[in-house]
C-alpha positions in Angstrom: 0.0 0.2 -0.3 1.4 3.5 -0.7 2.4 5.5 2.3 0.1 8.3 2.9 2.6 10.5 3.9 4.2 10.2 0.5 3.6 12.8 -2.3 2.0 11.7 -5.3 5.1 11.5 -7.5 7.0 9.8 -4.3 4.0 7.1 -4.2 4.5 6.5 -8.1 8.1 5.8 -7.6 7.8 3.7 -4.9 5.3 1.4 -6.5 7.5 1.0 -9.5 10.6 0.3 -7.3 9.0 -2.6 -5.6 8.2 -3.9 -8.8 11.7 -3.7 -9.7 12.9 -5.3 -6.5 10.5 -8.2 -7.3 12.2 -8.8 -10.6 15.5 -8.4 -9.1 14.8 -11.3 -6.3 12.8 -13.7 -9.0 15.9 -13.3 -11.4 13.3 -11.7 -14.1 14.8 -9.4 -16.8 12.9 -5.8 -16.6 12.7 -2.5 -18.1 12.3 0.2 -16.3 10.4 3.0 -18.6 11.0 6.3 -16.8 9.5 9.5 -18.6 11.4 12.9 -18.4 11.8 13.9 -15.1 11.1 10.6 -13.3 14.2 10.1 -11.5 15.5 7.1 -13.7 19.1 7.4 -12.4 17.8 7.5 -8.8 16.1 4.3 -9.7 19.1 2.8 -11.0 21.1 3.9 -7.9 18.6 2.5 -5.7 18.8 -1.0 -7.0 22.4 -0.9 -7.2 22.7 -0.1 -3.6 19.9 -2.9 -2.7 22.4 -5.2 -4.7 25.1 -4.0 -2.8 23.3 -4.6 0.5 22.2 -8.1 -0.2 24.8 -9.6 -2.5 27.9 -7.4 -2.2 30.1 -9.3 0.0 29.4 -12.5 -1.7 30.1 -11.2 -5.0 33.6 -9.8 -3.7 34.3 -13.5 -2.3 33.4 -15.1 -5.4 35.0 -12.6 -7.6 32.0 -11.4 -9.4 30.4 -7.9 -10.1 27.3 -6.1 -11.3 27.8 -4.5 -14.5 26.4 -1.1 -15.0 27.0 0.1 -18.3 26.2 3.8 -18.9 26.0 6.2 -22.0 28.3 8.9 -21.0 31.3 9.6 -18.7 29.4 11.9 -16.8 26.7 9.6 -16.0 29.5 6.6 -15.0 31.0 9.2 -12.6 27.9 10.3 -11.3 26.7 6.7 -10.2 30.0 5.8 -9.1 29.9 8.7 -6.6 26.3 7.6 -5.5 27.6 4.0 -4.7 31.0 5.2 -3.3 32.7 3.2 -6.0 31.6 0.2 -4.1 34.2 -2.8 -5.7 31.0 -5.3 -6.1 29.8 -2.9 -8.7 31.7 -2.0 -12.3 30.2 1.0 -13.7 31.6 2.2 -17.2 30.7 3.4 -20.5 30.0 1.0 -23.2 33.1 1.0 -24.9 35.2 1.0 -21.6 32.9 -2.2 -20.7 33.2 -4.0 -23.5 37.0 -3.4 -23.8 37.9 -4.9 -20.6 35.9 -7.8 -21.5 37.1 -8.3 -24.8 40.6 -7.2 -24.4 41.8 -10.9 -23.2 40.7 -12.7 -26.3 43.4 -11.4 -28.8 43.3 -14.4 -31.0 39.4 -14.0 -31.5 39.9 -10.2 -32.1 42.4 -10.7 -34.8 40.0 -13.2 -36.7 36.8 -10.8 -36.2 38.7 -7.3 -37.2 38.9 -8.1 -40.9 35.2 -8.9 -41.2 34.1 -5.3 -40.3 33.9 -4.4 -43.8 35.5 -0.5 -43.2 38.7 -2.1 -41.7 39.1 -5.0 -44.3 41.1 -2.6 -46.8 43.7 -1.5 -44.3 43.8 -5.2 -43.2 44.5 -6.3 -46.7 46.9 -3.7 -47.2 49.0 -4.6 -44.1 49.2 -8.0 -45.2 46.8 -9.4 -42.3 47.1 -8.7 -38.9 49.7 -11.8 -37.9 50.1 -11.7 -34.2 50.1 -8.0 -33.8 48.5 -7.0 -30.2 45.0 -5.4 -30.5 44.6 -2.0 -28.4 41.9 0.2 -27.9 43.0 3.7 -26.3 42.7 7.0 -28.9 39.6 5.6 -30.9 40.6 5.5 -34.4 41.7 2.4 -36.3 45.5 1.9 -37.4 47.8 -0.8 -37.8 51.6 -0.4 -36.9 54.3 -2.8 -36.9 53.4 -4.4 -33.5 50.0 -3.3 -32.7 46.3 -2.7 -34.2 44.4 0.1 -32.6 40.4 0.1 -32.8 38.2 2.9 -33.8 35.3 3.3 -31.3 32.6 1.9 -33.2 34.6 -1.3 -33.5 34.4 -1.8 -29.7 30.6 -2.7 -29.4 30.5 -4.4 -32.5 33.4 -6.5 -31.8 31.7 -7.4 -28.8 28.5 -8.2 -30.2 30.4 -10.9 -32.6 32.4 -12.4 -29.7 28.9 -12.9 -28.2 28.3 -15.3 -30.7 30.8 -18.0 -29.0 29.2 -20.0 -26.4 32.5 -19.9 -24.1 32.8 -15.9 -24.3 29.1 -15.7 -23.2 29.5 -18.3 -20.3 32.6 -16.3 -18.9 30.7 -12.8 -19.2 28.0 -14.1 -17.6 29.7 -15.9 -14.6 31.7 -12.6 -14.1 28.8 -10.5 -14.3 25.5 -12.0 -12.8 23.6 -8.8 -13.4 23.9 -6.7 -16.1 21.9 -3.1 -15.9 21.9 -0.9 -19.0 21.6 3.0 -18.7 19.9 4.6 -21.3 18.9 1.3 -22.9 17.1 3.2 -25.8 20.2 4.7 -27.0 22.7 1.6 -26.5 24.5 0.5 -29.9 22.5 -1.6 -31.7 25.0 -4.5 -32.3 25.4 -4.7 -28.3 21.7 -4.5 -27.6 21.0 -7.1 -30.4 23.6 -9.7 -29.0 22.1 -9.2 -25.7 18.5 -9.8 -26.9 19.6 -12.6 -28.6 21.8 -14.8 -26.8 20.5 -13.6 -23.2 17.0 -12.6 -23.2 15.4 -14.7 -25.8 16.4 -18.2 -24.0 16.3 -16.7 -20.6 20.0 -17.5 -20.1 22.9 -15.5 -18.9 22.8 -12.7 -16.4 19.8 -10.7 -15.0 19.3 -7.9 -17.4 17.8 -4.4 -16.2 17.1 -1.9 -18.8 16.7 1.5 -17.5 15.8 4.5 -20.1 12.9 6.0 -22.0 12.2 5.4 -25.7 10.4 8.7 -26.1 13.9 9.9 -25.3 15.5 8.2 -28.3 17.4 10.8 -30.1 20.4 9.6 -31.3 19.0 6.4 -33.2 16.3 5.9 -35.9 14.5 3.2 -33.8 12.1 5.1 -32.5 9.6 2.5 -31.2 9.4 0.6 -27.7 11.5 -2.6 -28.6 9.6 -5.8 -27.9 12.6 -7.5 -26.0 11.7 -10.7 -25.4 11.1 -12.2 -21.6 11.3 -8.8 -20.2 9.1 -7.2 -17.7 7.8 -4.0 -18.7 7.7 -1.4 -15.4 6.7 2.2 -16.1 8.0 4.8 -13.7 5.0 7.3 -13.6 6.5 10.2 -11.8 7.8 13.8 -12.4 10.0 15.3 -9.7 11.1 17.9 -12.1 8.4 20.1 -13.1 5.5 22.1 -11.9 1.9 20.9 -12.8 1.5 23.6 -15.9 4.4 21.7 -17.7 3.5 18.2 -16.4 0.1 18.5 -17.7 1.6 19.5 -21.1 3.6 16.5 -21.0 0.9 14.2 -19.9 -1.5 15.3 -22.9 1.5 14.8 -25.1 2.2 11.4 -23.7 -0.9 10.1 -22.0 0.0 6.1 -21.8 2.7 7.4 -19.3 0.6 9.8 -17.2 3.2 11.2 -14.7 2.5 12.2 -11.0 3.6 15.4 -9.8 5.6 16.3 -6.7 4.1 19.5 -5.5 0.1 19.6 -7.1 -0.2 23.1 -6.0 3.4 24.7 -7.3 3.0 27.9 -9.7 4.1 27.8 -12.9 3.4 28.4 -16.6 3.8 26.6 -20.1 2.7 28.5 -23.0 2.9 28.3 -26.9 4.0 31.0 -29.2 3.2 31.2 -33.1 4.1 33.4 -36.0 1.2 33.0 -38.4 0.4 36.8 -38.3 3.4 37.7 -39.9 2.9 38.9 -43.4 6.3 39.3 -44.5 8.5 37.2 -47.0 9.2 33.6 -45.9 11.6 31.0 -46.8 10.7 28.5 -49.6 13.5 26.0 -50.2 13.7 22.4 -49.8 14.2 22.1 -45.8 13.0 25.2 -44.8 9.0 25.9 -45.7 7.1 29.0 -44.5 9.9 29.8 -42.1 10.6 33.5 -41.3 13.8 34.7 -42.5 16.8 35.3 -40.2 16.2 39.0 -39.7 12.6 38.3 -38.8 13.3 35.3 -36.8 15.4 37.5 -34.5 13.0 40.3 -34.2 10.2 37.9 -33.4 12.5 36.2 -30.6 13.6 39.5 -29.2 9.8 40.4 -29.1 9.0 37.4 -27.3 11.9 37.7 -24.7 10.9 41.4 -24.0 7.1 39.9 -23.5 8.3 37.3 -21.5 10.6 39.5 -19.1 7.4 41.9 -18.5 5.6 38.5 -17.3 8.2 37.9 -14.8 11.0 35.7 -16.5 14.8 36.5 -15.7 16.9 35.5 -19.0 20.0 35.2 -16.8 22.1 32.0 -18.0 22.0 30.5 -14.3 17.8 30.6 -14.6 16.9 30.3 -18.3 17.9 28.5 -21.1 17.2 28.8 -24.8 17.0 25.7 -26.6 17.2 25.8 -30.4 16.6 24.2 -33.6 17.2 26.9 -35.7 20.6 27.9 -36.3 20.4 30.5 -39.1 19.0 33.3 -36.9 21.6 33.2 -34.2 24.5 31.7 -35.8 25.9 35.0 -36.5 25.6 36.0 -32.9 26.7 33.0 -31.9 29.9 33.2 -33.8 29.8 30.7 -36.5 28.1 31.7 -39.6 30.7 30.2 -42.1 30.1 26.4 -40.6 26.5 27.1 -40.9 27.1 28.1 -44.8 29.2 25.1 -45.1 26.7 22.6 -43.7 23.6 24.5 -45.3 22.2 21.2 -46.4 23.2 19.2 -43.4 22.7 21.1 -40.6 22.4 18.1 -38.2 25.8 17.4 -38.9 27.4 20.1 -37.2 24.4 20.4 -34.5 24.2 16.8 -33.7 28.1 16.3 -34.3 27.1 14.0 -37.0 30.0 15.1 -39.1 33.1 13.1 -37.4 35.7 16.3 -37.8 33.0 18.3 -35.8 32.9 15.7 -33.2 36.5 15.3 -32.8 37.1 18.8 -32.3 34.1 19.0 -29.7 34.9 15.9 -28.3 38.6 15.8 -27.9 40.5 18.5 -29.1 38.8 21.6 -27.6 38.3 20.0 -24.0 41.9 18.6 -24.4 43.0 22.1 -25.1 41.1 23.5 -22.1 42.3 21.2 -19.7 46.2 22.0 -20.8 45.5 25.5 -20.5 44.2 25.0 -17.2 47.1 23.1 -16.0 44.7 19.8 -15.8 47.5 17.5 -17.4 45.5 14.4 -15.8 42.2 15.3 -17.6 44.1 15.9 -20.7 45.4 12.8 -21.3 42.1 11.0 -19.9 40.6 12.9 -22.9 43.2 11.4 -25.0 42.6 7.9 -23.8 46.2 6.9 -22.3 49.4 8.0 -20.8 51.8 10.0 -23.6 55.5 9.0 -24.0 56.9 11.9 -21.7 60.2 10.4 -20.4 62.5 13.3 -20.8 62.9 17.2 -20.5 63.1 17.0 -24.4 59.6 15.2 -24.6 58.5 17.9 -22.4 59.5 20.6 -24.4 58.3 19.4 -27.5 54.8 18.9 -26.0 55.0 22.6 -24.9 56.4 23.6 -28.5 53.3 21.8 -30.3 50.7 22.9 -27.9 51.7 26.5 -28.1 51.9 26.3 -32.2 48.2 24.4 -31.8 46.7 27.4 -29.6 48.1 30.0 -31.7 46.7 28.3 -34.8 43.3 27.8 -33.1 42.9 31.8 -32.4 44.3 32.6 -36.0 44.2 30.0 -38.5 41.8 27.9 -40.2 40.5 24.6 -39.8 42.8 23.6 -42.5 45.5 24.8 -40.5 44.7 22.9 -37.3 44.3 19.6 -39.2 47.5 19.9 -41.0 49.3 20.7 -37.8 47.6 17.5 -36.3 48.7 15.2 -39.0 52.0 16.4 -38.2 52.4 16.3 -34.5 50.0 13.5 -33.8 49.1 15.1 -30.6 46.4 14.3 -30.7 46.3 12.0 -33.7 43.1 12.3 -35.8 40.4 9.5 -35.6 40.7 7.3 -38.4 37.1 8.7 -40.4 38.8 12.4 -40.3 42.2 10.8 -41.5 40.5 9.0 -44.2 38.4 12.3 -45.0 41.7 14.1 -45.7 43.3 11.5 -47.7 40.2 11.2 -49.7 40.1 15.1 -50.5 43.9 15.0 -50.8 44.0 12.4 -53.8 40.7 13.2 -55.3 40.8 13.3 -59.2 37.6 14.5 -60.9 36.8 13.3 -64.6 35.4 15.8 -67.0 32.0 16.7 -65.8 32.2 14.8 -62.6 31.1 16.4 -59.3 32.7 16.4 -56.2 30.9 14.1 -53.8 28.9 16.5 -51.3 30.6 14.9 -48.3 34.3 15.7 -49.6 32.6 19.3 -50.9 31.7 20.0 -47.1 35.2 19.0 -46.0 36.7 21.1 -48.0 34.6 24.0 -47.0 35.4 23.1 -43.5 38.6 23.4 -44.2 38.7 27.0 -44.7 36.6 27.9 -41.9 38.6 30.4 -39.3 39.2 28.0 -36.3 37.7 30.5 -33.9 34.4 29.6 -35.4 34.7 26.0 -34.3 35.5 26.9 -30.5 32.5 29.0 -30.5 30.2 26.3 -32.1 31.4 24.2 -29.1 30.8 26.2 -26.4 27.1 26.5 -28.0 26.7 22.9 -28.4 28.1 22.2 -24.7 25.9 24.4 -23.2 28.2 27.4 -22.0 26.2 30.1 -23.6 22.4 30.9 -23.0 21.5 29.0 -26.2 21.8 25.2 -26.6 20.4 22.5 -29.0 17.9 20.2 -27.6 20.9 17.3 -28.2 22.9 19.0 -25.8 20.8 19.1 -23.1 19.1 15.5 -22.8 19.0 14.8 -19.2 19.4 18.3 -18.1 17.0 20.9 -16.2 16.6 24.3 -16.0 14.5 27.0 -13.9 12.8 28.2 -17.5 13.2 27.1 -20.8 12.3 28.9 -24.1 12.3 26.3 -27.2 12.6 27.9 -30.3 11.6 25.5 -33.3 12.1 26.7 -37.0 12.8 25.3 -40.5 16.0 24.4 -42.3 16.5 20.8 -41.1 16.6 17.4 -42.9 15.1 15.7 -40.0 12.5 17.7 -38.4 9.5 19.2 -39.6 7.7 20.9 -36.9 4.4 21.9 -38.6 4.1 18.1 -40.1 4.6 16.8 -36.8 1.9 19.2 -35.0 -0.5 17.9 -38.0 -0.1 14.2 -37.6 -0.6 14.7 -33.9 -4.2 16.2 -34.9 -4.9 13.6 -37.8 -2.8 10.4 -36.9 -2.4 10.2 -40.9 0.9 8.4 -40.4 2.4 6.7 -43.2 5.7 4.7 -44.1 7.1 8.0 -45.8 6.5 10.3 -42.8 6.4 7.7 -39.9 10.1 8.0 -39.0 10.4 11.6 -39.3 7.3 12.0 -37.2 8.8 10.1 -34.4 12.1 11.8 -34.6 10.6 15.0 -34.3 8.1 13.8 -31.7 10.8 12.6 -29.5 13.3 15.8 -29.7 9.9 17.9 -29.1 9.4 15.9 -25.9 13.0 16.2 -24.8 12.5 19.9 -25.3 9.6 20.6 -23.5 10.6 18.5 -20.3 13.7 20.6 -19.6 12.1 23.2 -17.5 11.4 23.3 -13.6 8.9 26.2 -13.6 8.3 28.1 -16.8 8.1 27.0 -20.4 7.6 28.9 -23.3 7.8 27.4 -27.1 7.9 29.7 -30.3 7.4 28.0 -33.5 8.8 30.2 -36.5 7.2 28.5 -39.5 3.4 29.5 -40.4 1.6 26.5 -38.9 -1.6 25.1 -40.8 -5.1 24.7 -38.9 -4.5 21.0 -37.8 -1.0 22.1 -36.2 -2.8 25.0 -34.0 -5.1 22.5 -33.1 -2.6 20.5 -31.4 -1.2 23.3 -29.5 -4.5 24.3 -28.2 -4.9 20.6 -26.9 -1.5 20.5 -25.6 -1.1 23.6 -24.1 -4.8 24.8 -23.6 -6.6 27.5 -26.2 -5.9 30.0 -23.4 -2.0 29.5 -23.3 -1.5 29.6 -27.1 -0.6 33.2 -28.3 0.7 35.0 -31.7 3.8 37.0 -31.5 3.5 40.3 -33.3 6.2 42.8 -34.1 
């Protein structure tokens, strides 16, 4: 029976946790579906603490551990802190966990690596792998005289291939009798499929617990609730983050997972704004229909901000976040207009770090340089993946010269200048996809009338971009400005949130998404795009604790406006006028 002293959200969470506990006790695989603000990580940590209390000592004595696979290093560190780094629990990212298990199987790895198509040419060029040692550190594929280094994507794919071997599965299950997967919906598809095939379908292997939310799938194209076999579904219908006004919108958007509220009387607001009254020129290109032109978009955003400030909003960065999926309007202010132009036909490539060069700069080079400049050398080497060979004063001096030259190029040079410098110094080495792109561009020979491939055209254009734009884009993506993309704030929360949705994106058609919510006219052609947009819409709307405003800059048809009326209430849907 629910405790009468608990608030509605606590009561819903407690009921879900009891079901999780029952599954663990019975050895039943389970999936905890926890909507935004439900406290998924809290449930995961609570389950880990219970296992530590009841089985921790026995596991340590038998040399076993609970495996907890996370999606990010940040999540890993958060969980480790909560469980005091207990030795009975192995918490790590999927790549680190898989490599810790795989690394002992050197012979099998050498046999499997050539089966990965993207590596086959290099393996053949090297005359096979021989007895080279397989390593994973810097995340790029390469073959040296005495070793093979793996690309990031190779690791979960090889793990899945190894799981085809019964002996490997037995050893894995024996070492890790319980396997928890955080953010299961974004787990590498090869690894997830292998878990389902070998452990879930026949009920053998470790107890598997999946924690996540398929409505927050924004990194993959599989947007449905995966029907994993022999898995008990548990819904956590709680929201500890947002006020009733925001949760009401989420519950109308997603009635099948209604969330109970922590404080039913908490004040707040949720409003939607459109620009249908604007009679000026609008866009009409392939990826942007009926949207405001950049100048008009900036004017409408400024007018809305002024209106919200009059209503009590405080737009200081520590209180309010503007989440954007319309870069053109603000690219100039943010400082990366040339990048927007280079990727004008593939904006997701830089906003979501789908372009491997952008990803390398944002995830490796910029954090590494920041750590170096702040004297955090341990953090710098952690980002690089392994300690570097600094055995003498001369080695240290070379590092300092290389880093000083790199800093100068980041401040004054182009992306091409930085890439050329890194190719020469290998500090850090370019990841394999970027290195291949550089080689393709340098060796490209076009026949008469032949067009340059679009991906090479973009890379050539990127090389000419002032590198300082990369630094500014990285700050934008990582949320160091008042603005951010929804992709960069998944899992985050803010006091107030203004979501700005516009055109110009291949994958997100907001007017169509709202229309389809009203009509339900899904087809094979529009289904994937609808779910992709809906999930990102849900992620954006579920970030605020107190105040939510949504601005749609494209002209909305009647059915789309009806959806806004249904979600927010007609009284909370307004037109922005200049």
